C-alpha positions, 0 to 999 in steps of 0.5 A, a space after each residue: 850613275 856612279 857613286 860620285 854622282 850620288 854624293 854630288 847631287 846630295 851635297 847640291 841639295 844639301 846646299 839648296 836646303 841651307 839655301 833656302 832656310 835663309 828665304 823669309 817670304 812664305 811665298 817664295 819659301 813655298 815655291 821652293 819647297 815645290 822645286 825640292 821636291 822634284 829635285 828629292 824625288 830625282 834623287 830618290 831615282 838616281 840613287 836607287 838605280 845607282 844602288 843596283 847598277 853598282 851591284 851588278 857592275 860588282 856581281 856580273 859580266 859586263 853585258 848584264 850590268 849593261 843591261 841593268 843599267 839601261 833597264 834602270 834608266 826607264 825606272 821613274 817615279 819610283 813608289 814604294 811598291 815598284 821598288 820593292 818589287 824591283 828589289 825583289 827581282 833581284 832577290 826574295 829575301 831583299 824585297 821582304 827585309 825592305 818591306 818590313 824595314 819601310 812598310 809604315 812610315 818610309 813606304 808613305 814618304 816615298 809615295 808622297 814625294 812621288 805623288 807630289 812630284 807628279 802633280 807639280 810636274 803637272 800644274 797641279 797645285 800642293 800645298 808643301 811647305 818647306 819643313 814638310 819637304 826637309 822632313 821628307 828628305 831625311 826620310 828619303 835619306 833614311 830610305 835609300 840607306 835601308 836598300 843600300 845596306 840590304 843590298 850591299 851587305 
């Protein structure tokens, strides 16, 4: 996954959030919030994968970079502990640093988005509003930045 693809994905999400903000029907806004939750979770998955694939491409030979990319293709539903476990496999110090920076608010947000996405995907009703998913999205963006900053400093 290239950085260009991630930027395009983020721009698409930003555009959808702006479009949904214009909806005046609460029921439609609620349905869009569920869809946005699914996309935000996908954005989280893709961004984490991109961070590590880009790192591997810069720091290792092509065979290792390809292996890491293929392994990360299987990483889905990234609750925060799974993300920290992945990061720790690369570098123990990174895992500790990410844990310290995300343990409270951001851990709960990541876990909540993944849990809601899974419920939505399996037909279980969730009560997520546009404002909630917008706040979650903003926190996911911060979480991704924290991870990127730690890995690429």
